[in-house]
C-alpha positions as CSV (number, residue, x, y, z in Angstrom):
1,X,0.0,0.0,0.0
2,X,1.2,3.5,-0.7
3,X,2.5,5.1,2.5
4,X,0.9,8.4,2.0
5,X,-2.6,6.8,1.6
6,X,-1.9,4.6,4.6
7,X,-1.1,7.7,6.7
8,X,-4.3,9.5,5.5
9,X,-6.3,6.3,6.4
10,X,-4.8,6.1,9.8
11,X,-5.5,9.7,10.5
12,X,-9.1,9.3,9.4
13,X,-9.6,6.2,11.6
14,X,-8.3,8.1,14.6
15,X,-10.1,11.3,13.9
16,X,-13.3,10.4,15.7
17,X,-15.3,11.5,12.6
18,X,-16.4,7.9,11.8
19,X,-18.6,5.5,13.8
20,X,-17.6,1.9,13.4
21,X,-20.0,-0.7,11.9
22,X,-19.4,-4.3,10.7
23,X,-20.4,-6.5,7.8
24,X,-20.5,-3.8,5.2
25,X,-18.6,-0.7,4.0
26,X,-21.2,1.9,5.1
27,X,-24.7,2.0,6.7
28,X,-26.7,4.9,8.1
29,X,-25.0,4.1,11.4
30,X,-21.4,4.4,10.2
31,X,-18.5,2.8,8.3
32,X,-16.3,-0.2,8.5
33,X,-12.5,0.4,8.2
34,X,-12.6,-0.2,4.4
35,X,-15.5,2.1,4.0
36,X,-13.5,4.8,5.8
37,X,-10.8,4.3,3.1
38,X,-13.4,4.7,0.3
39,X,-14.4,8.0,1.9
40,X,-10.8,9.2,2.3
41,X,-10.2,8.5,-1.4
42,X,-13.3,10.6,-2.2
43,X,-15.6,7.9,-3.6
44,X,-19.3,8.3,-3.1
45,X,-21.7,5.8,-1.6
46,X,-25.1,5.1,-3.2
47,X,-27.5,2.3,-3.9
48,X,-28.5,1.3,-0.4
49,X,-29.6,-2.3,-0.3
50,X,-30.3,-4.4,2.8
51,X,-29.1,-1.5,4.9
52,X,-25.7,-1.1,3.2
53,X,-24.6,1.5,0.7
54,X,-22.4,0.6,-2.2
55,X,-19.1,2.2,-3.2
56,X,-18.6,1.8,-6.9
57,X,-21.0,-1.2,-6.8
58,X,-19.3,-2.9,-3.8
59,X,-21.0,-3.2,-0.4
60,X,-18.5,-5.4,1.5
61,X,-15.0,-5.1,0.0
62,X,-12.9,-2.5,-1.6
63,X,-13.7,-1.7,-5.2
64,X,-11.0,-2.3,-7.7
65,X,-10.6,1.4,-8.4
66,X,-10.0,2.2,-4.8
67,X,-7.5,-0.6,-4.5
68,X,-5.6,0.7,-7.6
69,X,-5.7,4.3,-6.3
70,X,-4.1,3.4,-2.9
71,X,-2.0,0.5,-4.0
72,X,-3.7,-2.2,-2.0
73,X,-3.1,-5.8,-3.0
74,X,-6.5,-7.3,-1.8
75,X,-10.1,-6.1,-1.5
76,X,-10.3,-7.2,2.2
77,X,-6.9,-5.8,3.4
78,X,-5.1,-9.1,3.9
79,X,-1.8,-8.5,5.7
80,X,-0.5,-11.9,6.8
81,X,-0.5,-15.4,5.3
82,X,-4.0,-15.0,3.7
83,X,-5.3,-15.5,7.3
84,X,-5.5,-12.0,8.8
85,X,-7.3,-9.2,7.1
86,X,-8.5,-5.7,8.2
87,X,-12.1,-6.6,7.2
88,X,-12.1,-9.6,9.6
89,X,-10.4,-7.5,12.3
90,X,-13.1,-4.9,11.9
91,X,-16.0,-7.4,11.9
92,X,-14.6,-9.2,14.9
93,X,-14.6,-6.1,17.0
94,X,-11.2,-4.6,16.7
95,X,-11.4,-0.9,17.3
96,X,-10.5,1.7,14.7
97,X,-7.5,2.6,16.8
98,X,-6.4,-1.0,16.8
99,X,-6.9,-1.2,13.1
100,X,-4.9,2.0,12.6
101,X,-2.0,0.4,14.6
102,X,-2.1,-2.6,12.2
103,X,-2.0,-0.3,9.2
104,X,0.9,1.7,10.6
105,X,2.9,-1.5,11.2
106,X,1.8,-3.5,8.1
107,X,1.2,-0.9,5.4
108,X,3.8,-2.5,3.2
109,X,2.0,-5.9,3.4
110,X,-1.4,-4.4,2.5
């Protein structure tokens, strides 16, 4: 992942601007960590279905365009051995601060 985008993402996650939700990029209640990245990149959300908004047609993973923009290797933020991912961390209850710590440490792997 591009270091400048990683730094912007970490800043946004720690900003207090976003309420954390799970199982989708964005709902009326808030964002998952990947949804925050879509917002940081400046992509809009639309097409609400089953309570979740889509970003470039995706409701649960990063759209290809966002991945290319920030230099991410996977749509779920896999960072170790195809086992650990930021989306799983988010959905299992890791806080945005904890996810920001992972991004700071593992941005090269993302």
